[in-house]
C-alpha positions in Angstrom: -14.1 -102.4 -37.0 -12.7 -98.9 -36.4 -10.4 -97.8 -33.6 -11.7 -95.4 -31.0 -10.1 -92.0 -31.2 -7.9 -91.1 -28.2 -8.0 -87.6 -26.9 -4.7 -86.4 -25.4 -4.5 -83.4 -23.2 -2.4 -80.4 -24.1 -0.1 -81.2 -21.2 0.5 -84.7 -22.5 1.3 -83.3 -26.0 3.8 -80.8 -24.5 5.3 -83.6 -22.4 5.7 -85.8 -25.5 7.5 -83.0 -27.3 9.7 -82.3 -24.4 10.5 -86.1 -24.1 11.6 -86.1 -27.7 13.8 -83.0 -27.1 15.3 -84.6 -23.9 16.2 -87.8 -25.7 18.1 -86.8 -28.8 19.7 -90.2 -28.9 16.3 -91.8 -29.7 14.7 -91.7 -33.1 11.2 -90.3 -33.5 9.9 -93.9 -34.0 11.4 -95.0 -30.6 10.1 -91.9 -28.8 6.6 -92.5 -30.2 6.7 -96.2 -29.2 7.9 -95.3 -25.7 5.0 -92.9 -25.3 2.5 -95.3 -26.7 1.5 -93.0 -29.6 1.9 -93.2 -33.4 4.9 -91.7 -35.2 2.6 -89.5 -37.3 0.9 -88.2 -34.2 4.2 -87.2 -32.6 5.3 -85.6 -35.8 2.1 -83.6 -36.1 2.4 -82.3 -32.5 6.0 -81.3 -33.1 5.0 -79.4 -36.3 2.1 -77.7 -34.5 4.3 -76.7 -31.6 6.9 -75.3 -34.1 4.2 -73.3 -35.9 2.7 -72.0 -32.6 6.1 -71.2 -31.2 7.0 -69.2 -34.3 3.8 -67.2 -34.1 4.4 -66.5 -30.4 7.9 -65.3 -31.1 6.6 -63.0 -33.8 3.8 -61.6 -31.7 5.6 -61.2 -28.4 7.2 -57.8 -29.3 3.8 -56.6 -30.4 2.2 -57.6 -27.2 4.9 -55.9 -25.2 4.4 -52.7 -27.2 0.7 -52.8 -26.7 1.1 -53.2 -22.9 3.4 -50.2 -22.8 1.0 -48.1 -24.8 -1.9 -49.1 -22.7 -0.1 -48.1 -19.6 1.0 -44.8 -21.2 -2.6 -44.1 -22.3 -3.9 -44.9 -18.8 -1.5 -42.4 -17.3 -2.5 -39.8 -19.8 -6.2 -40.3 -19.0 -5.6 -40.1 -15.3 -3.6 -36.9 -15.8 -6.4 -35.3 -17.8 -9.0 -36.3 -15.3 -6.9 -34.9 -12.5 -6.6 -31.6 -14.3 -10.3 -31.5 -15.0 -11.0 -32.1 -11.3 -8.7 -29.2 -10.3 -10.6 -26.9 -12.7 -14.0 -27.6 -11.1 
């Protein structure tokens, strides 16, 4: 007989990771037991969070630069359109 797969929300996963961070005195096994999940599940979520967090930290400066360039481009387009309107 197989176990039914449990689906946990993203919020539950983040809460579980935060619980682990907020309780450094507990082992990973104890945290998982307190949360009612398997140790390998908690370990996987922590690894996924670390990977995603690293990607976010790498891409954040790029996103900021793109937003600045988009704003600069919009100002340039508005300026050109304004000049064209004055010429007509």
